[in-house]
DOPA-559621 format. One record per residue: x, y, z of N, C-alpha, C, CB in turn. Coordinates in Angstrom, 2 decimals, decimal comma. Glycine has a CB too. Example, Ala and Ser with C-alpha at 12.3 -4.5 7.8 and 13.67 -1.06 7.14 Angstrom:
! DOPA-559621
{npx = 13,19	npy = -5,69	npz = 7,80	capx = 12,30	capy = -4,50	capz = 7,80	cpx = 13,20	cpy = -3,30	cpz = 7,80	cbpx = 11,31	cbpy = -4,47	cbpz = 9,05}
{npx = 12,85	npy = -2,25	npz = 7,08	capx = 13,67	capy = -1,06	capz = 7,14	cpx = 12,90	cpy = 0,03	cpz = 7,87	cbpx = 14,08	cbpy = -0,60	cbpz = 5,72}
END
This chain:
! DOPA-559621
{npx = -2,79	npy = -25,67	npz = -28,23	capx = -2,66	capy = -24,26	capz = -27,96	cpx = -1,35	cpy = -24,01	cpz = -27,21	cbpx = -3,87	cbpy = -23,73	cbpz = -27,15}
{npx = -0,57	npy = -23,09	npz = -27,65	capx = 0,71	capy = -22,76	capz = -27,03	cpx = 0,50	cpy = -21,92	cpz = -25,78	cbpx = 1,62	cbpy = -22,02	cbpz = -28,02}
{npx = 1,38	npy = -22,09	npz = -24,81	capx = 1,35	capy = -21,26	capz = -23,61	cpx = 2,05	cpy = -19,94	cpz = -23,91	cbpx = 2,03	cbpy = -21,99	cbpz = -22,40}
{npx = 1,49	npy = -18,85	npz = -23,44	capx = 2,14	capy = -17,56	capz = -23,60	cpx = 1,64	cpy = -16,59	cpz = -22,55	cbpx = 1,89	cbpy = -17,00	cbpz = -25,00}
{npx = 2,34	npy = -15,46	npz = -22,43	capx = 2,05	capy = -14,45	capz = -21,42	cpx = 1,94	cpy = -13,09	cpz = -22,09	cbpx = 3,14	cbpy = -14,43	cbpz = -20,32}
{npx = 0,94	npy = -12,35	npz = -21,67	capx = 0,81	capy = -10,95	capz = -22,09	cpx = 1,18	cpy = -10,10	cpz = -20,87	cbpx = -0,65	cbpy = -10,62	cbpz = -22,62}
{npx = 2,18	npy = -9,27	npz = -21,03	capx = 2,61	capy = -8,40	capz = -19,94	cpx = 1,94	cpy = -7,04	cpz = -20,14	cbpx = 4,18	cbpy = -8,26	cbpz = -19,89}
{npx = 0,99	npy = -6,73	npz = -19,26	capx = 0,28	capy = -5,46	capz = -19,37	cpx = 1,07	cpy = -4,30	cpz = -18,76	cbpx = -1,08	cbpy = -5,56	cbpz = -18,70}
{npx = 2,15	npy = -4,62	npz = -18,07	capx = 3,04	capy = -3,57	capz = -17,55	cpx = 2,82	cpy = -3,21	cpz = -16,10	cbpx = 2,89	cbpy = -2,36	cbpz = -18,38}
{npx = 3,60	npy = -2,23	npz = -15,67	capx = 3,63	capy = -1,75	capz = -14,30	cpx = 2,94	cpy = -0,40	cpz = -14,22	cbpx = 5,07	cbpy = -1,67	cbpz = -13,78}
{npx = 2,04	npy = -0,26	npz = -13,24	capx = 1,38	capy = 1,02	capz = -13,01	cpx = 2,07	cpy = 1,68	cpz = -11,82	cbpx = -0,17	cbpy = 0,84	cbpz = -12,74}
{npx = 2,86	npy = 2,74	npz = -12,03	capx = 3,61	capy = 3,34	capz = -10,94	cpx = 2,73	cpy = 4,02	cpz = -9,89	cbpx = 4,57	cbpy = 4,35	cbpz = -11,49}
{npx = 1,51	npy = 4,38	npz = -10,24	capx = 0,63	capy = 5,02	capz = -9,26	cpx = 0,05	cpy = 4,03	cpz = -8,27	cbpx = -0,49	cbpy = 5,74	cbpz = -9,98}
{npx = -0,17	npy = 2,80	npz = -8,69	capx = -0,74	capy = 1,80	capz = -7,78	cpx = 0,31	cpy = 0,80	cpz = -7,30	cbpx = -1,88	cbpy = 1,06	cbpz = -8,45}
{npx = 1,46	npy = 0,74	npz = -7,99	capx = 2,48	capy = -0,22	capz = -7,63	cpx = 2,17	cpy = -1,64	cpz = -8,09	cbpx = 2,69	cbpy = -0,21	cbpz = -6,16}
{npx = 1,21	npy = -1,78	npz = -9,00	capx = 0,77	capy = -3,11	capz = -9,43	cpx = 1,29	cpy = -3,42	cpz = -10,84	cbpx = -0,77	cbpy = -3,20	cbpz = -9,40}
{npx = 1,86	npy = -4,61	npz = -10,98	capx = 2,32	capy = -5,11	capz = -12,27	cpx = 1,35	cpy = -6,22	cpz = -12,68	cbpx = 3,82	cbpy = -5,64	cbpz = -12,21}
{npx = 0,80	npy = -6,13	npz = -13,88	capx = -0,23	capy = -7,08	capz = -14,34	cpx = 0,29	cpy = -7,91	cpz = -15,51	cbpx = -1,50	cbpy = -6,33	cbpz = -14,75}
{npx = 0,04	npy = -9,22	npz = -15,40	capx = 0,37	capy = -10,16	capz = -16,48	cpx = -0,81	cpy = -11,11	cpz = -16,66	cbpx = 1,69	cbpy = -10,96	cbpz = -16,17}
{npx = -1,05	npy = -11,51	npz = -17,89	capx = -2,09	capy = -12,50	capz = -18,19	cpx = -1,39	cpy = -13,69	cpz = -18,84	cbpx = -3,22	cbpy = -11,91	cbpz = -19,13}
{npx = -1,55	npy = -14,86	npz = -18,21	capx = -0,92	capy = -16,08	capz = -18,70	cpx = -1,98	cpy = -16,99	cpz = -19,32	cbpx = -0,16	cbpy = -16,81	cbpz = -17,55}
{npx = -1,66	npy = -17,58	npz = -20,43	capx = -2,50	capy = -18,59	capz = -21,06	cpx = -1,72	cpy = -19,90	cpz = -20,98	cbpx = -2,87	cbpy = -18,22	cbpz = -22,56}
{npx = -2,16	npy = -20,79	npz = -20,09	capx = -1,43	capy = -22,04	capz = -19,85	cpx = -2,41	cpy = -23,21	cpz = -19,83	cbpx = -0,64	cbpy = -21,97	cbpz = -18,52}
{npx = -2,12	npy = -24,22	npz = -20,60	capx = -2,91	capy = -25,45	capz = -20,62	cpx = -4,41	cpy = -25,18	cpz = -20,75	cbpx = -2,65	cbpy = -26,25	cbpz = -19,35}
{npx = -4,76	npy = -24,25	npz = -21,62	capx = -6,17	capy = -23,94	capz = -21,85	cpx = -6,81	cpy = -23,08	cpz = -20,78	cbpx = -6,93	cbpy = -25,20	cbpz = -21,98}
{npx = -6,04	npy = -22,58	npz = -19,84	capx = -6,57	capy = -21,73	capz = -18,77	cpx = -5,99	cpy = -20,33	cpz = -18,89	cbpx = -6,25	cbpy = -22,33	cbpz = -17,39}
{npx = -6,77	npy = -19,36	npz = -18,41	capx = -6,32	capy = -17,97	capz = -18,36	cpx = -6,03	cpy = -17,64	cpz = -16,91	cbpx = -7,39	cbpy = -17,00	cbpz = -18,98}
{npx = -4,82	npy = -17,17	npz = -16,66	capx = -4,42	capy = -16,79	capz = -15,30	cpx = -4,10	cpy = -15,31	cpz = -15,30	cbpx = -3,18	cbpy = -17,64	cbpz = -14,80}
{npx = -4,86	npy = -14,55	npz = -14,53	capx = -4,66	capy = -13,11	capz = -14,41	cpx = -3,81	cpy = -12,88	cpz = -13,16	cbpx = -6,05	cbpy = -12,32	cbpz = -14,32}
{npx = -2,56	npy = -12,44	npz = -13,34	capx = -1,62	capy = -12,29	capz = -12,23	cpx = -1,34	cpy = -10,81	cpz = -11,98	cbpx = -0,31	cbpy = -13,04	cbpz = -12,51}
{npx = -1,51	npy = -10,41	npz = -10,72	capx = -1,16	capy = -9,04	capz = -10,32	cpx = -0,18	cpy = -9,14	cpz = -9,17	cbpx = -2,42	cbpy = -8,21	cbpz = -9,93}
{npx = 0,92	npy = -8,43	npz = -9,29	capx = 1,89	capy = -8,38	capz = -8,21	cpx = 2,05	cpy = -6,93	cpz = -7,76	cbpx = 3,25	cbpy = -8,98	cbpz = -8,65}
{npx = 2,28	npy = -6,76	npz = -6,47	capx = 2,38	capy = -5,43	capz = -5,89	cpx = 3,82	cpy = -5,16	cpz = -5,49	cbpx = 1,43	cbpy = -5,29	cbpz = -4,67}
{npx = 4,34	npy = -4,01	npz = -5,90	capx = 5,69	capy = -3,60	capz = -5,53	cpx = 5,55	cpy = -2,46	cpz = -4,52	cbpx = 6,53	cbpy = -3,16	cbpz = -6,78}
{npx = 5,85	npy = -2,75	npz = -3,27	capx = 5,70	capy = -1,76	capz = -2,20	cpx = 6,88	cpy = -0,80	cpz = -2,12	cbpx = 5,54	cbpy = -2,46	cbpz = -0,87}
{npx = 7,95	npy = -1,07	npz = -2,84	capx = 9,17	capy = -0,27	capz = -2,71	cpx = 8,95	cpy = 1,24	cpz = -2,87	cbpx = 10,16	cbpy = -0,73	cbpz = -3,74}
{npx = 8,19	npy = 1,72	npz = -3,87	capx = 7,99	capy = 3,17	capz = -3,98	cpx = 7,28	cpy = 3,76	cpz = -2,75	cbpx = 7,18	cbpy = 3,49	cbpz = -5,23}
{npx = 6,32	npy = 3,01	npz = -2,19	capx = 5,60	capy = 3,47	capz = -1,00	cpx = 6,54	cpy = 3,51	cpz = 0,21	cbpx = 4,39	cbpy = 2,56	cbpz = -0,71}
{npx = 7,35	npy = 2,48	npz = 0,35	capx = 8,26	capy = 2,40	capz = 1,49	cpx = 9,33	cpy = 3,49	cpz = 1,42	cbpx = 8,92	cbpy = 1,02	cbpz = 1,54}
{npx = 9,82	npy = 3,75	npz = 0,23	capx = 10,83	capy = 4,80	capz = 0,05	cpx = 10,24	cpy = 6,18	cpz = 0,37	cbpx = 11,39	cbpy = 4,78	cbpz = -1,38}
{npx = 9,04	npy = 6,44	npz = -0,12	capx = 8,38	capy = 7,73	capz = 0,15	cpx = 8,11	cpy = 7,90	cpz = 1,64	cbpx = 7,08	cbpy = 7,85	cbpz = -0,64}
{npx = 7,70	npy = 6,82	npz = 2,31	capx = 7,43	capy = 6,89	capz = 3,75	cpx = 8,72	cpy = 7,18	cpz = 4,51	cbpx = 6,80	cbpy = 5,56	cbpz = 4,25}
{npx = 9,81	npy = 6,54	npz = 4,13	capx = 11,09	capy = 6,78	capz = 4,81	cpx = 11,53	cpy = 8,23	cpz = 4,64	cbpx = 12,17	cbpy = 5,83	cbpz = 4,26}
{npx = 11,41	npy = 8,76	npz = 3,42	capx = 11,78	capy = 10,15	capz = 3,17	cpx = 10,91	cpy = 11,11	cpz = 3,98	cbpx = 11,65	cbpy = 10,46	cbpz = 1,67}
{npx = 9,62	npy = 10,82	npz = 4,09	capx = 8,72	capy = 11,67	capz = 4,87	cpx = 9,05	cpy = 11,61	cpz = 6,35	cbpx = 7,25	cbpy = 11,24	cbpz = 4,64}
{npx = 9,42	npy = 10,42	npz = 6,86	capx = 9,82	capy = 10,31	capz = 8,27	cpx = 11,04	cpy = 11,18	cpz = 8,56	cbpx = 10,12	cbpy = 8,83	cbpz = 8,64}
{npx = 11,99	npy = 11,15	npz = 7,64	capx = 13,20	capy = 11,96	capz = 7,81	cpx = 12,85	cpy = 13,45	cpz = 7,83	cbpx = 14,22	cbpy = 11,66	cbpz = 6,69}
{npx = 11,99	npy = 13,88	npz = 6,90	capx = 11,62	capy = 15,29	capz = 6,80	cpx = 10,77	cpy = 15,75	cpz = 7,98	cbpx = 10,87	cbpy = 15,53	cbpz = 5,52}
{npx = 9,98	npy = 14,85	npz = 8,56	capx = 9,08	capy = 15,26	capz = 9,65	cpx = 9,70	cpy = 15,08	cpz = 11,03	cbpx = 7,79	cbpy = 14,47	cbpz = 9,57}
{npx = 10,92	npy = 14,57	npz = 11,08	capx = 11,58	capy = 14,36	capz = 12,37	cpx = 11,68	cpy = 15,68	cpz = 13,13	cbpx = 12,99	cbpy = 13,75	cbpz = 12,17}
{npx = 11,24	npy = 15,65	npz = 14,39	capx = 11,29	capy = 16,83	capz = 15,24	cpx = 10,09	cpy = 17,75	cpz = 15,11	cbpx = 12,52	cbpy = 17,61	cbpz = 14,94}
{npx = 9,22	npy = 17,50	npz = 14,14	capx = 8,03	capy = 18,34	capz = 13,99	cpx = 6,99	cpy = 17,97	cpz = 15,03	cbpx = 7,44	cbpy = 18,20	cbpz = 12,56}
{npx = 6,14	npy = 18,92	npz = 15,34	capx = 5,11	capy = 18,71	capz = 16,35	cpx = 3,95	cpy = 17,92	cpz = 15,79	cbpx = 4,62	cbpy = 20,05	cbpz = 16,90}
{npx = 3,32	npy = 17,19	npz = 16,68	capx = 2,11	capy = 16,46	capz = 16,36	cpx = 0,99	cpy = 17,47	cpz = 16,21	cbpx = 1,76	cbpy = 15,39	cbpz = 17,45}
{npx = 0,11	npy = 17,29	npz = 15,25	capx = -1,00	capy = 18,22	capz = 15,08	cpx = -1,96	cpy = 17,74	cpz = 14,02	cbpx = -0,48	cbpy = 19,59	cbpz = 14,72}
{npx = -3,07	npy = 18,42	npz = 13,94	capx = -4,08	capy = 18,08	capz = 12,94	cpx = -3,50	cpy = 18,26	cpz = 11,54	cbpx = -5,34	cbpy = 18,94	cbpz = 13,11}
{npx = -3,91	npy = 17,38	npz = 10,65	capx = -3,47	capy = 17,48	capz = 9,27	cpx = -2,15	cpy = 16,78	cpz = 8,99	cbpx = -3,36	cbpy = 18,90	cbpz = 8,89}
{npx = -1,53	npy = 16,20	npz = 10,01	capx = -0,27	capy = 15,48	capz = 9,82	cpx = -0,55	cpy = 14,13	cpz = 9,16	cbpx = 0,48	cbpy = 15,29	cbpz = 11,17}
{npx = 0,06	npy = 13,85	npz = 8,05	capx = -0,12	capy = 12,55	capz = 7,38	cpx = 0,72	cpy = 11,54	cpz = 8,13	cbpx = 0,28	cbpy = 12,62	cbpz = 5,85}
{npx = 0,07	npy = 10,53	npz = 8,68	capx = 0,81	capy = 9,59	capz = 9,52	cpx = 1,35	cpy = 8,38	cpz = 8,75	cbpx = -0,07	cbpy = 9,12	cbpz = 10,63}
{npx = 0,81	npy = 8,09	npz = 7,59	capx = 1,30	capy = 6,94	capz = 6,85	cpx = 0,63	cpy = 6,79	cpz = 5,50	cbpx = 1,11	cbpy = 5,70	cbpz = 7,64}
{npx = 1,09	npy = 5,79	npz = 4,78	capx = 0,54	capy = 5,47	capz = 3,47	cpx = 0,03	cpy = 4,03	cpz = 3,49	cbpx = 1,60	cbpy = 5,66	cbpz = 2,34}
{npx = -1,20	npy = 3,85	npz = 3,08	capx = -1,79	capy = 2,52	capz = 2,99	cpx = -1,63	cpy = 2,00	cpz = 1,56	cbpx = -3,28	cbpy = 2,53	cbpz = 3,41}
{npx = -1,14	npy = 0,78	npz = 1,41	capx = -1,10	capy = 0,19	capz = 0,07	cpx = -2,53	cpy = 0,07	cpz = -0,48	cbpx = -0,41	cbpy = -1,21	cbpz = 0,10}
{npx = -2,70	npy = 0,09	npz = -1,80	capx = -4,03	capy = 0,09	capz = -2,41	cpx = -4,96	cpy = -1,03	cpz = -1,92	cbpx = -3,90	cbpy = -0,01	cbpz = -3,88}
{npx = -4,46	npy = -2,24	npz = -1,78	capx = -5,33	capy = -3,34	capz = -1,35	cpx = -5,78	cpy = -3,17	cpz = 0,09	cbpx = -4,62	cbpy = -4,67	cbpz = -1,52}
{npx = -4,90	npy = -2,70	npz = 0,95	capx = -5,25	capy = -2,45	capz = 2,35	cpx = -6,25	cpy = -1,30	cpz = 2,42	cbpx = -3,98	cbpy = -2,13	cbpz = 3,20}
{npx = -6,01	npy = -0,26	npz = 1,64	capx = -6,92	capy = 0,88	capz = 1,61	cpx = -8,33	cpy = 0,44	cpz = 1,21	cbpx = -6,41	cbpy = 1,96	cbpz = 0,64}
{npx = -8,42	npy = -0,40	npz = 0,20	capx = -9,74	capy = -0,88	capz = -0,25	cpx = -10,44	cpy = -1,67	cpz = 0,84	cbpx = -9,59	cbpy = -1,76	cbpz = -1,51}
{npx = -9,70	npy = -2,51	npz = 1,56	capx = -10,28	capy = -3,28	capz = 2,67	cpx = -10,81	cpy = -2,36	cpz = 3,76	cbpx = -9,25	cbpy = -4,24	cbpz = 3,25}
{npx = -10,02	npy = -1,36	npz = 4,11	capx = -10,39	capy = -0,46	capz = 5,20	cpx = -11,57	cpy = 0,43	cpz = 4,79	cbpx = -9,20	cbpy = 0,41	cbpz = 5,61}
{npx = -11,60	npy = 0,88	npz = 3,56	capx = -12,72	capy = 1,72	capz = 3,10	cpx = -14,05	cpy = 0,97	cpz = 3,13	cbpx = -12,46	cbpy = 2,23	cbpz = 1,68}
{npx = -14,00	npy = -0,35	npz = 3,08	capx = -15,22	capy = -1,15	capz = 3,12	cpx = -15,83	cpy = -1,24	cpz = 4,52	cbpx = -14,94	cbpy = -2,55	cbpz = 2,59}
{npx = -15,11	npy = -0,78	npz = 5,54	capx = -15,61	capy = -0,81	capz = 6,92	cpx = -16,49	cpy = 0,41	cpz = 7,13	cbpx = -14,44	cbpy = -0,84	cbpz = 7,96}
{npx = -17,78	npy = 0,22	npz = 7,46	capx = -18,70	capy = 1,36	capz = 7,57	cpx = -18,48	cpy = 2,24	cpz = 8,81	cbpx = -20,10	cbpy = 0,86	cbpz = 7,58}
{npx = -18,01	npy = 1,69	npz = 9,91	capx = -17,85	capy = 2,45	capz = 11,15	cpx = -16,52	cpy = 3,21	cpz = 11,15	cbpx = -17,93	cbpy = 1,51	cbpz = 12,38}
{npx = -16,55	npy = 4,55	npz = 11,26	capx = -15,32	capy = 5,34	capz = 11,20	cpx = -14,33	cpy = 5,00	cpz = 12,32	cbpx = -15,67	cbpy = 6,80	cbpz = 11,27}
{npx = -14,82	npy = 4,72	npz = 13,51	capx = -13,92	capy = 4,37	capz = 14,61	cpx = -13,22	cpy = 3,03	cpz = 14,36	cbpx = -14,68	cbpy = 4,32	cbpz = 15,93}
{npx = -13,96	npy = 2,09	npz = 13,82	capx = -13,37	capy = 0,79	capz = 13,51	cpx = -12,33	cpy = 0,94	cpz = 12,39	cbpx = -14,46	cbpy = -0,22	cbpz = 13,10}
{npx = -12,63	npy = 1,81	npz = 11,40	capx = -11,67	capy = 2,07	capz = 10,33	cpx = -10,37	cpy = 2,63	cpz = 10,90	cbpx = -12,26	cbpy = 3,05	cbpz = 9,29}
{npx = -10,50	npy = 3,63	npz = 11,81	capx = -9,31	capy = 4,24	capz = 12,42	cpx = -8,50	cpy = 3,20	cpz = 13,19	cbpx = -9,72	cbpy = 5,39	cbpz = 13,35}
{npx = -9,19	npy = 2,31	npz = 13,90	capx = -8,49	capy = 1,25	capz = 14,65	cpx = -7,74	cpy = 0,32	cpz = 13,71	cbpx = -9,49	cbpy = 0,45	cbpz = 15,50}
{npx = -8,37	npy = -0,04	npz = 12,60	capx = -7,73	capy = -0,93	capz = 11,62	cpx = -6,51	cpy = -0,25	cpz = 10,97	cbpx = -8,74	cbpy = -1,35	cbpz = 10,53}
{npx = -6,64	npy = 1,05	npz = 10,71	capx = -5,52	capy = 1,79	capz = 10,12	cpx = -4,33	cpy = 1,79	cpz = 11,07	cbpx = -5,94	cbpy = 3,24	cbpz = 9,78}
{npx = -4,58	npy = 2,12	npz = 12,33	capx = -3,48	capy = 2,15	capz = 13,30	cpx = -2,92	cpy = 0,75	cpz = 13,53	cbpx = -3,96	cbpy = 2,75	cbpz = 14,63}
{npx = -3,76	npy = -0,27	npz = 13,52	capx = -3,26	capy = -1,64	capz = 13,66	cpx = -2,34	cpy = -1,99	cpz = 12,49	cbpx = -4,45	cbpy = -2,65	cbpz = 13,74}
{npx = -2,72	npy = -1,57	npz = 11,28	capx = -1,87	capy = -1,83	capz = 10,11	cpx = -0,52	cpy = -1,14	cpz = 10,29	cbpx = -2,56	cbpy = -1,33	cbpz = 8,81}
{npx = -0,52	npy = 0,12	npz = 10,72	capx = 0,74	capy = 0,85	capz = 10,88	cpx = 1,60	cpy = 0,27	cpz = 12,00	cbpx = 0,46	cbpy = 2,32	cbpz = 11,16}
{npx = 0,99	npy = -0,23	npz = 13,06	capx = 1,77	capy = -0,86	capz = 14,13	cpx = 2,41	cpy = -2,16	cpz = 13,63	cbpx = 0,87	cbpy = -1,15	cbpz = 15,36}
{npx = 1,70	npy = -2,89	npz = 12,78	capx = 2,23	capy = -4,14	capz = 12,24	cpx = 3,21	cpy = -3,91	cpz = 11,10	cbpx = 1,10	cbpy = -5,03	cbpz = 11,77}
{npx = 3,10	npy = -2,75	npz = 10,45	capx = 3,92	capy = -2,43	capz = 9,28	cpx = 4,51	cpy = -1,02	cpz = 9,41	cbpx = 3,09	cbpy = -2,55	cbpz = 7,97}
{npx = 5,40	npy = -0,80	npz = 10,39	capx = 5,89	capy = 0,56	capz = 10,65	cpx = 6,66	cpy = 1,18	cpz = 9,49	cbpx = 6,77	cbpy = 0,55	cbpz = 11,86}
{npx = 7,10	npy = 0,41	npz = 8,53	capx = 7,82	capy = 0,98	capz = 7,39	cpx = 6,92	cpy = 1,86	cpz = 6,52	cbpx = 8,43	cbpy = -0,13	cbpz = 6,54}
{npx = 5,60	npy = 1,71	npz = 6,65	capx = 4,65	capy = 2,53	capz = 5,89	cpx = 4,30	cpy = 3,84	cpz = 6,62	cbpx = 3,38	cbpy = 1,74	cbpz = 5,62}
{npx = 4,82	npy = 4,02	npz = 7,84	capx = 4,53	capy = 5,22	capz = 8,63	cpx = 5,36	cpy = 6,38	cpz = 8,11	cbpx = 4,82	cbpy = 4,97	cbpz = 10,14}
{npx = 4,70	npy = 7,53	npz = 7,93	capx = 5,37	capy = 8,72	capz = 7,42	cpx = 5,72	cpy = 9,71	cpz = 8,52	cbpx = 4,49	cbpy = 9,40	cbpz = 6,38}
{npx = 5,08	npy = 9,60	npz = 9,67	capx = 5,30	capy = 10,52	capz = 10,79	cpx = 5,51	cpy = 9,65	cpz = 12,04	cbpx = 4,08	cbpy = 11,53	cbpz = 10,98}
{npx = 6,77	npy = 9,49	npz = 12,44	capx = 7,11	capy = 8,49	capz = 13,46	cpx = 6,43	cpy = 8,71	cpz = 14,80	cbpx = 8,59	cbpy = 8,48	cbpz = 13,67}
{npx = 6,07	npy = 9,93	npz = 15,14	capx = 5,41	capy = 10,19	capz = 16,42	cpx = 4,02	cpy = 9,56	cpz = 16,49	cbpx = 5,30	cbpy = 11,68	cbpz = 16,67}
{npx = 3,47	npy = 9,17	npz = 15,37	capx = 2,13	capy = 8,58	capz = 15,34	cpx = 2,09	cpy = 7,24	cpz = 16,08	cbpx = 1,67	cbpy = 8,38	cbpz = 13,89}
{npx = 3,21	npy = 6,56	npz = 16,18	capx = 3,23	capy = 5,25	capz = 16,84	cpx = 3,73	cpy = 5,33	cpz = 18,27	cbpx = 4,11	cbpy = 4,29	cbpz = 16,06}
{npx = 4,01	npy = 6,49	npz = 18,76	capx = 4,51	capy = 6,61	capz = 20,15	cpx = 3,38	cpy = 6,70	cpz = 21,12	cbpx = 5,42	cbpy = 7,82	cbpz = 20,31}
END
């Protein structure tokens, strides 16, 4: 059996590129995540929100799909909020409103 790859393409909404490899009689399902669109959007939002007041309804950041899925699995809302803020502190490039980390 020959080795080959099926490229299922890039999903711009999730940032995930999917490929299926057939190698040595095995099937390997590969998904890679491209954070660049999320990081670019967050940077643009930080620039636009600079100097704006803190308030309800302010979007503070964007969670990548895999992180979002992990956090949604946490049943306690306070624990979810803590995990979200911990993610943004560790990954400030995903923050859309810079005052959220001050």
